[in-house]
N, C-alpha and C positions, 0 to 999 in steps of 0.2 A: 898741534892739532888745532884746526881752525875752530873758532867759536861757532857753536850750533851744529857741529857735526857729532856723530856717536862712533866710537870705535867698533871694530867687528865683535870682539868678545862681549862688549856691553849690549850691542844689538841682539846678540843670540841669547843672552840672559833675558833681556827684556821680552823677546819674543816667546820664550818658554814661560815666563810669568804670565803673559797674556793668554796663551794657550791654556795654561793651567786654570786661570780664572774663568775662562769660558767653559772648561771642562766641569769645573765645580758648580757653576752656574746651570749648566745643563743637567747635571746630577740632581740638584735640589729641585729643579723644575720637574724633571722626571719623577723624583721621589713624591713630590706633592701630588702630581697626577695619579701616581700609583695608590697613595694613601686616600685619595678621593674616590677611585675606582673601588678600593677595598671597602670604603665606607658605605658603597651602595650594596654590598652583600649582606642582606638582613632578611629575616622572615618575620612577618607580623601575624601573631596568632591570638586566639580568644581563650581566656580560661573561665570556666564556670563553677560557681559555688552556689548550693542550694541547701535550705534548712526548712523543714516542716515544722510549724509553730502553731500555737493557739492564741487567738485573740485575747488581749488582756484588759481591754476597755470597751464598753458599750455605750453608745450614745443613742437615746431613744426620745424622739419628740412625740408628744401626745397633744395634738392641736384639735380644737373643736370650735364651733360657731353656732350662733343663734341668729335668726332672721325675724323681722316683723315691722309693723307700721308705727308702732309707738316705741320710742327708745327706752323708756322706763320698763315696759314689759319685756323687751328684748334683753335689757340688762339683767332683769330677775331671772329670766330663762338661762342666761349664760352662767349666772351665779349657781343655779341648780346643777348645771351640768358640770361645773367645776367642783362641786362637792361630790358628785358621783365618780368622777375621775380621780379626785384625791383619795376617795375611800378604796378605789380599785388598786391605786398605786400602793397604799399601805398595806392591803391584803396580799399584794404580790411580794411584800418583804423589802420595800424600798423606803428609807426613813433619812431624816436629817439632810446632811449636806449632798447626799446623791440626788436630790430634788431641787429644781429651780424653776420659778415660774417664768413664763414667756410673757412679754409685753402684751397688754390688752389693746387691741386696735378697733376702733369705731369707724365705720364706713357709712356715710350718708351718701346714697346713690343719687339723691336728687340735688346734691350741692354742685354749684358752679354750671348748671344747665342753661344752654343758650336756646333750647327748643323743649318740646314735649319729652317727658321722661321715657326712657326705653325699657323700664321695668315696671311691674305693678306696684301700687302703694304698699301692698302687704310685704315687699321685699325691699322696702326703703332702706331700712337700717340692718347693717350686719356687724355683729360684735363677735371678734375672734379673740380666743385666749388658749392657754394650754400650760403645759408643764414640760421640762426638759429633764431626762434622767441621765446622768453620767456616773457609771459605776464600774468597778472591776468584776462584779457578778454577771458575766456574760451569759452563763446558763440560765440564770434566774430571769434575764431580759428575754432571752429566746423562748422560755416557756411562757411568760407572761404575755408576750406579743401574740401568741397563738390562742389566747383566751380573751381577746377583745370582743368576742361575741357577746359576753356579759354586758358590756357597756351598750352594745346595739340593742340588745333587749330592753334596756332602760331608756331607750330613746336618744342615746348620745352616738353621734357618727363622727369618728376621728377622721381628720384630714389625712389622706394617705400619700400627699405629695411627698417627694424626696426632700431631704433637708439641705442645708447649704452645700453648694458646689456640686449638686446633682448627686450626692452620696445616697445610698440605700437607707431606709429608715425601718428598723434600727440599723445603726451602722456599727460594725464590729471592727475594732482597730487593734493594731499590734504597736506597742510604744516602746519596747525594750531592744531596738535595733542596735543602739550603742553597745549593749553587752556582748553582742555576737559579731560586731564589725571586725576586730583584729582576726579572729579565727577564720572568718569567711574571706577576708583578704588573703590570708595565708593559703587557704585552700584553693582560691582562684588563681593565685600566681603558681602554685604547684601543678594545677592543671595545665596552665598555659605552657609551663616549662616542659612537661611531659610531651605535649603536641610538638613544640619546637624541637625537641630532641629527636623525635620520630622524624621530622622533616629533614633535619640535619643529617641523620643516618641515611635517609633515602637519597639525599643529594651529594653523598660522599664528603660531607663537610663536618666540622666540629663546632658545637654551640659555643658562642663567645658571650661577652657582657651584654647587658641590657642597654639597648640604644634609646628607647623611649618606652614609657609606661603611662597608661591611663587607667585609673582605679575603676571607672564606669559608675554606673548609678545602681543604688540598691532598689529593688521593687519588692512591695509587699502585695500579694495578690491572693485571691481565694484559691485554695488548694485545687478545687473543681472549678476551671475557668468558665464552665457553662451554668454556674449558679445564678438563678433566677427565680423571684417569687418567694412568697412566704414558707413554702413548703421545702425550700432548700436552705433554711436559715441555719441548720445545723452544719451544713457544708460551708456556709459563710463564715462561721466561727473558726473553721480550720483554714490556716493560712500557709502560703509558701513564701518564703524570702529568697530572692534570687540576685546574684551579682555576676555580671559578665565584665571581666577586666580585659583590656587589649594591651599586649606587650610586644615591643619589637626586640629581637635578639640579633646580634651580629653573627654571621656565618663565616667561619674561619677555615681555610683549606688545610 
């Protein structure tokens, strides 16, 4: 046999090996395509968990101010209002570490003027002060906030602006979210699986493993979402904790 030639049996065997290799390659390519197509069969569902809770922390800012032409007289007037507000707070049942003073701010409206003042001299100085109450006694805060007319009758007008971040004043907060997190996650997952199982049944499929899951964000809101104004403070104390989780499940034929 000349060098460089292949005998007939050897050629046949070589051809069979090449054919088998091509067939196996095609099988794995096709298998990969099938797996990819199967991976596209999934359903994305949302699971809901809700709990009705009561606020466990109240934050109430009582801010007041005095205005006048003489800074000493304005300071004395502000101190008088401070004493009245402090007495009102004590009468309402708040003491000790529940009460914190707000920084005293002095505003001279004539300072840094480049022209005639745009306010009267009698309003030149404005001194603002106050107290912040942080307490778990949310019902006591709710009741006391409805009695501020006593201060008005004594000449003290509280600043009714919202506190930081635009929150209502008083603000009623729920701080024990961590205690209920595991149970709510389990409830949301169970809710999502029930929806997915119904979808699988309707599509003549079986529910497979979880493809992807997103826990979602816990929301704490007023139980009555229309709550506005002092008359609705009782409703503001009642909260609803909500969690919406998104879970993808594989669908198996």
